[in-house]
Phi, psi and omega in degrees: 000134178259127180238132176227132176248117183266130184259105182288131181209149170238009181228156168293139178206176178265101182296153176301145179274065182206124187295344179285343180264118183240118176295138176232116180283118179264148185069025185298332181295341185252359189222167177295149181293127179267354180091007179257176168303142187244155180260018183243023179249134180077213179290114192213149169238029185307323182292346179269010183307323178302340182254336186250344182059224184294349180294337176296329175288320178298318178300315182298318180294321178300315187273335192237346186243114188236342186275067182198149177262306175252134180231141182224158179237123170233180178240167184297346178227003178233125182221161171281130179248151176272185184293341179274356179083021177241164181301140179295146179262171178302314181299321181291322175297313184294323177293317182298328184261013174293326181238028178213158180270326186209140172262134179228174176292161173306138181294137176246144179253123176283158180286349180224188170299153183297322182299317178292320179299315178298318182294339178290336183242342185223179178279110185297337179298331179293319178291321178295325176297319177302319177297320179295319179294318177300319180300326181277312187274324183226066185303334179292345181259359185297317181298320179294322177300311180298318180298313182293322181293332183262358171263178185251002186274147171203157170255153185241154167080358183062021176285131182195158174219134181198173174297147182298325179296321178288320177302316180296318180295319178295315180298320178301315179296311186295311184286334172299318178295313186290321180293329174288322179297326181304334181289339188240337187276141182235113181251015185298333181266359184276147172281177186300326180292309185285346176293342179281042190298323182291326175296318179294316181298321187294334182301324180265337177292334172300319177297321178299314182297314180299317181294314183294320182273001179053046180282146177271125186255156170235114179279134180243146178285126179263121177257145180253119186270345181198163175288156178305138183304319180294327177293317179298314181297320178299313181294322178297323177296320177296319179302313184294318181291322177293318181302326182262009175075018182266072187287317179296317178297322180295318180295321179296313178298321180307306184284325178297318182292319181293334174294322181280323184228071180298341182293339184293340182263000178292155182303325182281353177252311179266072189292341176271357180053045183266337188298319175300323178290320179299321179302313180288324178299315179298321179296316180296313181301317181294317181293318179296320179296318180299325183265005178068032183262133172271091183242252184303321186289343175282335178289314180192154172262001183259123184301317178303322178289325178292328177296317178298314179298316180300316183291323176296316180296319179297320178298316179299314183287332175295315177296321178299317181296328180281317190260339177083008179205164178242140175279176185299316182294323178294315178299319181296318180297314182297322181287314184288340183250023169055041179283109185280166174297327177301311181296315180302312185295319180294317180294314181299323178291339183252009175275128180294000000 
């Protein structure tokens, strides 16, 4: 049996040292060649990548790659991991799918129905349009669509592994729906992030397809090997502005960027959970500068070091808020590290 796991990427990265994992550059028609297999050769929708995301790679594999039995989709920083915490091997994929039709990510539960959850971040009319198109083109799947929209479960990232014959059937179904939707959907008012609407929609339509076809699933643990490239770039920009003392400029960029790319602060993107701390650090630095206080910036001009300092100070003040007093070592730390009243007050106001 031949198994290939294609790693969708739009960035240079360090591919796994295992021949079953093949990097596939998505949106290759619009970008510089990364030196990987490309999705713009042969029958391709590569130029639609701003709207389809990694799905342009899935389309290419459906139409152009046939010499395989099991086919899988991972991302340049998200992979299926085994129980030992290492990347799954060919044997492990084949064993896992001996008694299942498709491997997907671990199921996640939204705090509301999925339709409401989707509408909190995207235009809910787009998902409803998908339902209307399904009702017309695949009426036998309408009940499953309604069922999935009113439950809270979802899989993320379009990560999946299945037989190539099933993959082809799923792609045929999915792209038939999306190409019909293209006639009616208008993304002219969407920013670059939200324009990837078909990629977002597909994450739950996979659940619809699985439910309707009564496929047997195998949930796989998804491990994240690195932070999202855009998250890394965002943090590097913050590092440079803090290093040069441009706190107001940093705060403006912080909020402007998050409006355009809210995904960089998600748990699966900001895996170190630093962005909430960076937000408060920038606020403290700006306030201290306005009041002429030598506080955080006297400790360090480097943002990574300030994050460590901020977290130590927050731990001390959290204990103080619980116990009502500070021990000698805590007092010494606050004094020796120039923790100002501005910093204390801002942290205390933001402690849950």
